[in-house]
Phi, psi and omega in degrees: 000315182298318181292326177294316178296320180296322179282325184284320184301312178298324179296320178294316180298314179298316179300314180296318181295310180295315179300319180291316184288327180282339177297327180282351183279332183288135174225156181237142171286145175298138176279111185289139178282167176292322180227154176283148173276164176298327178299319180303326180274311185295333184282355184240137181282328183224132175229122186224157165258121186214149174269138178275118178280310180203157175231154174213150180295147182230070179093172182285154173273187176285176185302318181293320179297317180294315185292323187248013174067029178284161177305137183253173176306145184215165168244151177218147172256126183237153173247118183288123175265328183207129178256117182265333181202139174110195189262359180278160179230154176304138182095341178297138171251117184230159176260141173234159174215159180287152180293135181282145171072019179285147174261141187287323184051041177066022177256136181295141181286152176294140177223110179268138181252127176304141180094344179262158180250138184228154164270113187251132178255109189244157177233130179281132178229090187067238179268002185256149172252128183242151176234138178287137177280338189239327187245029184267145173270011178310131188224136174295140178289352173281341181292134180300336179282345187303315181297320177296317180297320178299315179296321178299316179296312180302316180297315181293318181297320179293326185269343183281141175293146180296135182273335178199161179298150178299137180291347180276350177283127183253109175071173181288147177275143180296139177278160181250143176275183187300329181270010174091355179273161178285147178281000000 
């Protein structure tokens, strides 16, 4: 009995260990909706259509990413082709980086490819623009849903009340008196 237990116990431990560690390896792509929700638009400070010029790694990934060569945190330089929401303008070349400390929750990480154009959902963090590696609606413009998503963003931005004055407005505008002239 003792020898059977001695042989069986290590096999059970190895099975549990391997089974547990490989369970964390599986990831799923987010299932994209037909249309964006208002939350998808409202939760982001900047939404742009931009071409990715270059990407570079931005620190180590988590243990599984390192062990299995999955995409790691990155920085990217993008050229804005169209600004749908936020403070960027067409022609701007800006840097973005992935959000620090995100948990994967079994979702495959975002991987941007230089030379391709994307609809990017960004969040302003001080002077930085960040993109989520796991919970982003970022979509390649080659995806058939991209045009629908652009229309969804435009529609929501047009219908949403302004959250703050445009940063391009400089100073107070002169008020007008009753006869329409400036005071």
